N, C-alpha and C positions, 0 to 999 in steps of 0.2 A: 503493500499500499504505499501512497505518497506520504512521506514524513510529516507533511503539513497537516495530515488528517489522522495520524496514527495515535495520538495521545488524548484526543478529546471527543466527545460526542456533544454537539451542539444542538439544542433544540430549535425548531423552526415554527414561527419566526422568532428572532431574538429580541423583537421589540413587542411587550405585552402591555397594552393599555399606557402607551407613552413611556414605559420603563425601558431605558437602553440596557441590553443584556440581563434581562429581567430573569431569564431562565438560568438553570444551574448547569454546569457541566463537570464531567469526571476528569480528573488529572492524576498521573502517578507522581509520587513525592520526587521533587527534584530541587536541590538547592543549587542556587547560583555559585560559580566559581570563577576564578581570574586565573589566567596563566599569561605572563609577560603582557603583551598588549591586546590580549584577547580576553573577552568575558562572554558568558552565556547565561541567559534568563529564560524562565518558562514564559513569562509575559514581559514584553518591552512596550513602553509607552513613549512615543515622540511627541514631546511638546508639554510643558507645564502651565498652560492656561486653564480655563474654567473646565474644558472638556477632559483634557489630559489628568489635571488633579482628581477630578471627580472619578474617572474611570480607574485610576491607580488605587484609589481608595477602595472602590468596589472590587477590584481584582485581588487586593490584599486581603479583604475578608473572605474571598473564595478559596484562595489558593496559598495565602500565607505570604507576609511581607517579604520574606528572604527570597521569593521567587519572582519578584516584581521589580522593574528598574524604571525610571523616568529620565529622558534625556532633555535637559533644559539649560540652557547657559545663563540666563538671567539671574542675578541674585536679588532682585525685586519683583515681586508679583503685585500687578497693578489691576484694580478693579475699573476697567476702562469706561464702563457706562457713566461713571462719575465725571468723566473728562468734560462733559457738556456742562455740569456745573461749575467746574474748574474754570471753563472758559468764560463763564458769565459771572465769576467772581463770587459764587455762592459757597464753595468748597476750595480748600487748598490742594495743590498736587500732592503733597506729602500725605494727606488723609487718603487719598486713593491708592497708596501702596502699602506694602508690607513685606518683610522678609520671605523670600521664597521658601526658606527652611521652616517658616512658621505654618505654611499651608501644605508643604509635602507630608503625606501620610508617614507616620513614625515606622520605623524599620524598613521602609522602602528604600532600595538604592537610588540616590540622586546622582545622575551622572552630569557633572557641570560642563558641558560641551554643547557644540553646535552640530546638528546633523549635517554631514556632508555628502553622503551617498546611501540611498537604499537600494539593496539588492534582493528582491523577493524571490529570485531563482535560488539563491543559496541561503536564505533566511538570514541574512547578515545585514548590519547597519555600520558604516564608517563614519566616526566623528572627525571634527576638524583638528584634533590634537593626536590623531594617528590610532585611536582605539578602535579595534573591530568587535562588534557586539553581534552575537548570534542569538537567535530567539526561536522558541517553538510556536509563539503567538504575538502578533504585532497590532499595536493600536496606534493609528497615525492621528495626530491632533495638532499638526502645525500651523494652523491658520491661514491667512492669506498675507499678501505682501502689499504695501503700500508703494505707489511710483509716483512720487513728487516730479522726479527727474522727467516725466512724459510731458510735463508742461513746461513750455519754454520760459526760462527766467527763474525756475525753481530747482532745487531748494535754495539757491543763494538769495533768492527774493526775500527771505525771512529775515534777513539782516536789516531790512528796512523796517520802520515802524509801520503802523497801520495796517498789517498784514498778519493773520494767524491761521491755526488749523488745530481743531481738537481732537484729530486723529493721531497725533503724536506726541509722545512725552517731551520731545525737543520743543514743540510749537504751540501747545495748548496753553501755556501762560502768556504767550504773545497774543493771543486773542483778547485776553482780559485787559491787557496793557492798552491795546488798540480801543478797546470799548470805553475805557476809562478816559482816554484822550480825545476821544471822538467829540467834536463841537457841532459841526454841521456838514451837510453834504450827503453824498451816496454810501449807503452802507449795502454792500453786495455779498451775496451768499451763492455758492456753486454746488451744482451736484453732477457727478462725472458720467460718462457715457461707458461705464463698466460695472459689473456687480460691486455692490457697496455693504460693507459691514454696518449693521444698524442703519438702515435706509431712512429711518426717521431723524437721526441726529443732525443732519444738515439743517433741517427745519426748525428742531429745538431750539438751536442756538439763535436763530433767527428770531423767534417768539421771544425769547428771553432777553435779547437786544431791546426787541421793540419795549418790552415792560420796563426796562433799565432806562431807556431814554425818555419814557414817560414819566417814570419816577424822579429823574434828575431834571425834568423840564426842556429836555433837549429834543423831543420828538417833532415838535412843529418844524423843526429845521433839518429833519432828516428825511431822505428818500430811501426806505427799505426795499432792495430789489432781490429777487430770488430767480435766479437763472438755473434752469434744470434740463438735462439732456432728455428727460422723458417726456413723452407726448400728454402726460397728465401730471398732476402736481403730486399724486401718489398713487402706488400700485394697486391698492385695494380700494374698490369703488366706494363702499360705504364710508371709509375714513376720508377718500377724496373729496366726496360730497360736503362733509362737515369742514373739512379744511378750506374749500372754496369760500365758504360763508365766513370763515375766520380771517382769511387774507383781505376779503373785501371789507369786513367790519374794520379791521386795523389798518386800512389804507396800504396794504403791502403789494407792490406790483411783481407779478409773476409771469415770466418769460420761458415757454416752452421750447423744447428741442434747440437750446443753447449750450454749447459745450466749450468749458475753459480750455484754451489751448496755449496761451500766453499770458504772463505777468510782467509788466513794465514797471517794476518797483520804483525806479528812480523817478518816474513820470507820474506814478500812481494811476496806472491804466491797466484794465484787464481786458484781454482780447478773448472774444467767444466766437466760434464757429456755428453757423446755422446747419444742423443736421439734416434738415429737408432740403438745403441748397449748400453744399460744402464749400462751394466758391465763395459765398457770402460770409463776411465776418463783420462784427460789430464790437466797437471799443467803448468800453465802460470806464469814466473816471469813477475814483472810488476816494473816499475818506477813511473807509473801513472795508476790508476785505477778508472773508471767511473762505478758506479753500478746502473742499473736500477732495482728496486726491483721487487719481485713477488707482483702482486695485485690480489685483490680479492673483493667480495661483502660486503657491509657494513654489520656487525655483527647483528646490530638490525633488518634489513631487513631479513637477512638470518634466524634470529631465530624467524620468524613471519610467519603467513599464508598469506601474500603478496608475498612470494618468490616462484620462479620456482625451479626446482630440483637442479639447480645449485646454487641458492642463491640470484640471481638478481631479482629486482622488476619484476613482471610478468604483462607486458602492452600489449595491443593492438599496434602493430608497426604503424598502419595508424591514430590512435587517441591518444595514450598516455594513454588510460583509461585502468584501471585494469580490467583483464579478470574475474575476480569473485566480486570484489567490484566496482559497478557502481560509486559511490562517491569518488572514490581514483583514482589520475592520478599521473604520474610519469615523470620526465624529467632530462636529464642529464645522468652522468656515471652509476648511480644505477640502471637503467633500463636494461631489456634484449632486447632493439631493435637492430636490426643488422646493427649498423652503427658505425663507429670508436668513441671511447671514447673520444672525444674531441670536444669543442664548434664550431670548424671549420665545424664539420659536419651539423650544422645548416645552415651555409652559402652555403654549397654545395647542401643541400636539397633545399634551397630557389632558388639557380641558376638553378637546374635541373627542379624545378617546373615552372620557368618562361621561 
């Protein structure tokens, strides 16, 4: 039998009433061991975000901490949904983070490295410090990647004032500084022509900006502009209908099918292409600019046989099991499941299942 199937029996489906890996599986006892620059684990988890930490805790309970390892390079674990509030001045950046060690399940091996390569044909992962880790089962939770560099003038444009982005730990505090220093003019908010994690966040900071400017008496001198690549204000119709009422009531200008392609930070200009007419561009002067960057699949996954044609982890949407490699599973933004790229989608799945 294929070694990927030989030591476990997985029930189908593995998602029961919204619970990921709700079923149990049998494993033979195996303790991790290391030899030179090689290690082996029964269950290897790639990524220490919400999905990776949750699944490593689940696997610890099922097969024992000594059989589980998490590959995660960051010393700090951030609760990124809070960054909307950080950008609006309601929370501090420090309050959104805590030591990764404090959220790592006790007894689970933490490999403080970055994943360099995944080879599912040999059941191995190579890290950036030269360690090769073999596994019997793999959970991929590597998230997605931000691509500020795909917008001409970024990321170097963030060195100028009046521009920020709540999507990066390096730029979220710049949003609050730009908002504090805003006096009058255009406050421009963008939504890119790619999949986006937490697709509501680009609008959330816009509404918080509107509230802050009203509170500080600056709203009458501000033009709030939302330029989105989408043909609608939001992808879910019932929410879109309500949002149209809100933007009209708050006097917010919405421009559809507009995609940010360049930032001229020295001139305080943002250039948008018309996606319905790519040869047409429009320049917006700004006194505050919030950039939601283009996003895409993790480069490690994209460069492996685990990826679909677009570069996302190719999994069964019902079980989160890889379509080709039965001992590989995925969770979170790195997968190609047809849900929003946000942990809130888990709550929605659970509610709809119940």
